N, C-alpha and C positions, 0 to 999 in steps of 0.2 A: 764587395763592389770596388771599382777602380775610382781614381780621383774624379772622373767625370760623372760619377753616379750610375755607371752602367754595370749591371751584374755580370760577373765573369764566370764562365763554366770551365770544367776540365777539358783537356784535349780528347777528341775522339779520332778514330782512324778515318771515318767517312761521315760527312754530313750530306744527307740527301735532301734537296730542296724541291718540294713538290710531292704531296702525298696522294696523288691519284693512282691509277692502276699500275703504271710502270714504276713510279717512285716508291709506293708502299710495298710492292712485290720485291723491288730491289733491296729495300731495307731489310725485309725478312730473309731474302736469299743471303745477304751479307751476314746477318746474325747466325744463320745456319753454318756459315763458314768460320764462325768464331770471331768476326770482326766487330769492333766497337762502333756503334752507329748512333747518329742523331737524325731524326726525321722531322723536317720543318714543313708545315702546311699553313697557308694563310687563312684557310677556312676552318670551321670547327671539324674536329675529327668525327668520323661516322660512329654512331652508337645505336644500339637497339636492333631489332629484327629487320631484315630485308625480305621483301616478297617480290614475286614477278607478276603480280596482279596487273599492274599498268606501268611497266618500267619506262623511264624517260629515255634512256639510251641502252642499247644492247650491243654485244660484239659477237661475231661468228668466230669461235675458237677452233682452229684447225687441229688435226690429230697431233702434230708436233708440239703445239702449244699446250694441249691437254697433258701431254707426257711431262712437259716441264713443270706445270702446275702440280701434277701428281707427285713428282719427285720432291717438290717443295712442301708437300703435305697440305696443300691448299685445295686440291680438287674436290675432295669429299665435302669440305665446308661450302664450296661454291655450289656443288650439285644439290646440297640440301635445300638451297633457295630455289633452284630450278636450272637445269641444263638440258634444253630440248634438243634431241639429236636431229641432224640433217642426214636423211637417208637417201634422198634423191634431189637433184637440182634440174629444173627445167629452164632453159634459156631460149628466148624467142626474140625475133626482131619486131619492129613496129607493127607490121601488117600480119604477122603470124605465119608468113610464108616459110621462114627459116626457123628450125627447131632443133635443139640439141638437148639430150638428157644425159646426166651423169648419175651413176648408180653405185651405191656402196658395195653391192655384190661384185660388180665388175672390178672395183678397186680393191676387193678382198679386205675390207676394213669393217669394223663394227658400225662406224658412222663416218660420213665425210667431214663432219664437224659438229659443234654444239653451239646453240644460241644461248647466251647467258646475260643477265643484266649486268651492266658495268658496275653498279653499286654492290653487287654480290662479290665481285673480285676485290674491290677496294676494301670492303668491310672484312672479308676473310683475312686479308693481309694485316690490317690494323688489329683485328682480334687476336691473331697469332702473335703479333709483337707485344700486345698488352699481356697476354697469357704468359709469355716467356719472361717478360719483366725486366730485361736488361737494356733495351734500347731507350735512348733519351728522346721522348716523344713531345714535340712542341707544336701544337695546333694554335690557330689564331695568331700566327706570327708571320710577319712580312719582312723580307730582307731590305733593310734601309741602306746598307753599305757593305762592301766587300773589299778587303785588303789582302793582297797576296805577298808572301815573303817566304821565309823558311817553312811557314805553314799558311793556312788561310784563316783570317779572322772575319767572321760575319757579325755585323751589328743588326740585331733583330728588333723590330718594333712589335711589341706584343701588348696590345691594348693600351698604348701610350707609354708603356714602360720599355726601356731599352735593355736588351740582354746581349752579351757577347758570347759567341760560340766559336771555338777553335777546332780546326780539323786539319788533318794531313791531306785530305782530298775532299773536294766539294763536287757533288753531282747534281746537275740541273735537270729536273723533269719539268713539271709545271706547264706542260702543253706548249702551244705555239708562241706564247708570250712569256717565255722563260726569263725570269729575272736574272738567273745566273748566266745564261747565254749573253744577255745584254751587258751585264757587269763585266764579263770576261772579254768583251769586245769581239765576239765571234759573229761574223756576218752571215747572212742567208741569201739564197738565190731561189727564184721561183716566181709564181704569179697567182693571181686570183682567177678562178674559172668563170666569174660572173654567173655562178650558179649557187643555188641554196638546196640543202637537203632537208626536206620536211619529214619528221619522224613522228610516229604515233602507233598505238596498239589498236588493231582492228579485229572485230569479231565477225566470223563468216558462218554461213549456214552449214558448211561441211567441215569435218575434221581435216586438218592438213595432212595427217598421216605421215609426218616426217618429210614432207615435200617443201622445198624452197623454190621460189620463182624469181626469175630475172627477166624483165621486159625492157628491151632496148627501144625506147620510143624516140620520136623525132626531137622532143624537147629535153630528153635525158632519160637515164635508166630509172625503172621502178622495180624495187625489190620487195618481196614478201618472205619473211623469215619465220619459221615455226616457233611458237612459244609453248606448244603443248595443246592438245585438243583442237578447238576451232579458233584459236587466237593466233594472230600473226603480228610481228613487228614490221612496219613498212618503212622504207626509205625511198622517198619520191623526190627525184632531182628535177628542178625546174629553174627558170629565171627568177630574179629577185621579186619582180612585181607579182608573178603568179604565185610564188611561195607565200607572199603576204596575203593574197586573196584566199588561198587554201587554208591558211592558219586561222583566218577570221570567219570563214564561211560557215553558215548554219550546218548542223550535222547532216541533215537529209540531203542538202545540196552537195556537200563534200562527198558523201558516200556515193551519190549518183555519178559524180564526175570520176571518182576513183573506180567505180564499177565499169564505167565506159572504157577507161584506159586499161584496166586489168583483164576484163573478160569474165567468162562464166566458170572458170576452173574450180572455184570454191563455192559455187552457188551464189546466193544473195549475200552481200555484205550488209550486216545488220547493225553494227555499232562501231563507234570510234572513241578512243579515250583522249587524253590530253594531246594537243598538237604543239610542236615547236619546230622552228627551222633554224638552220645553221649555215653560215657562209662556207663555201668550199674553196680550198686553195692547195697548190703544191708549194711546199717550202722545205728546202734542204739546207742544213747548216754547211758553211764553207769548210768546217772541220769539226770533229767530234771531241777533240781534246785540245787543251792548251795548258799552261803552267798550273799544275795541281787542280785541274778542272776537267770534268768530263760531262758529256750530255747523253741522255737516254730518251727513248720514246719520242713523243711529238716535239720535244725541244730540239731534236736533231733532224727529224724527218716527218713532215706532215703530208699525207697522201689522200687522194680521193677515196671515199669509202666503198666505191663500187667493187673493188677487188677484195674487200674484207681483210686487208693486210695491216691496218693501223696498229692495233695492239699486238697482233702476231709478230710484226717486225720489232715493236718495242720490247717484247718478251725475249727476243733473241739478243737485244742489247743487254737486258738484265742478266741473262745467263752468261754471256761472254764477260761482262764486267765483274760479276760476282766471282767467276772462276779465276780471273786474273788477280783480283785483289785477295782472294782466299789463298791462292798460290804464293803471292808475295808475303802474306802474313806467316804462312808456314815456314818460309825461308828466312824470316826475320827482316824482310825488305820494307822500305818505306812505300806504302800503298799509293802515294802521290808522286812517286818518282817518274820521270819522263819515260824510262824504259818500260815500266809497267803499263803506262797509258798508251805507249806506242804499240804494245802487243794487243791492247783492246781495239785501238783504232784500225790496226792492220787487219 
């Protein structure tokens, strides 16, 4: 401990703050490059088995992202939990007059994408880090203070105890409220959409058969994503008042309203699981790097989920930063040097 009673750790090459999908995947990608890593997460680390029985949040993983996860050795772990293929996508306007269908055969691919629970991605990366055993994993730890100099010093509050973590580069994930982005003084630009996304798992009378559906309604888009069999993960975009109503509505009334808006494509909608709603906004960081600091994932760019690009974009950040830091390590360079970060941001 130092004179102030704070426990001091050894220096690591990279400290990743935020152990969600992008952060945990980045930590694992860096370890595969031979980089020394600390992963800091304010919540408890994921443990135990994950299922896709009633996932809270899912992501549509495109073919490029699947390839990245496969190269990282994570895809098979994720697929064990559940990775439902998207083989066809039907897009319609509000009154059904306009219809477009995308098909895997026309695209000459095995699948247009896969729907996976977010928890499966996070858990796969944490499990890989634990099994490898070389990363410094600190869950239940919040960043209380950050000091930049010849290196970065993070003061962590971990259950009331203070720990000091030293790194040559600090990467902020942690979503749209990134503590590292704020501590680094990086501003953002964007706006709130005044819309909420209500998400839930719905059971239908018919098997989805690999079909995904996107209905562009007057109040906002409604998406059905296949989870396997006759289950779908829905994302229903509405105004804040309607979202609150839908979240609290009795199951029968909710299903009736959803059936009216979606239509008969899957037969009768028979059940709905847990419902939750999330505010939607566009938020882009003014820059992705500053002195010994970089941003990945939602800390750098938060987008509307209708395009399915949130984690797919974040995974491109992960790949690019891991490659640059890995290249720097092989050449004996400082991973936090401005020229290394400039290559990432460029």
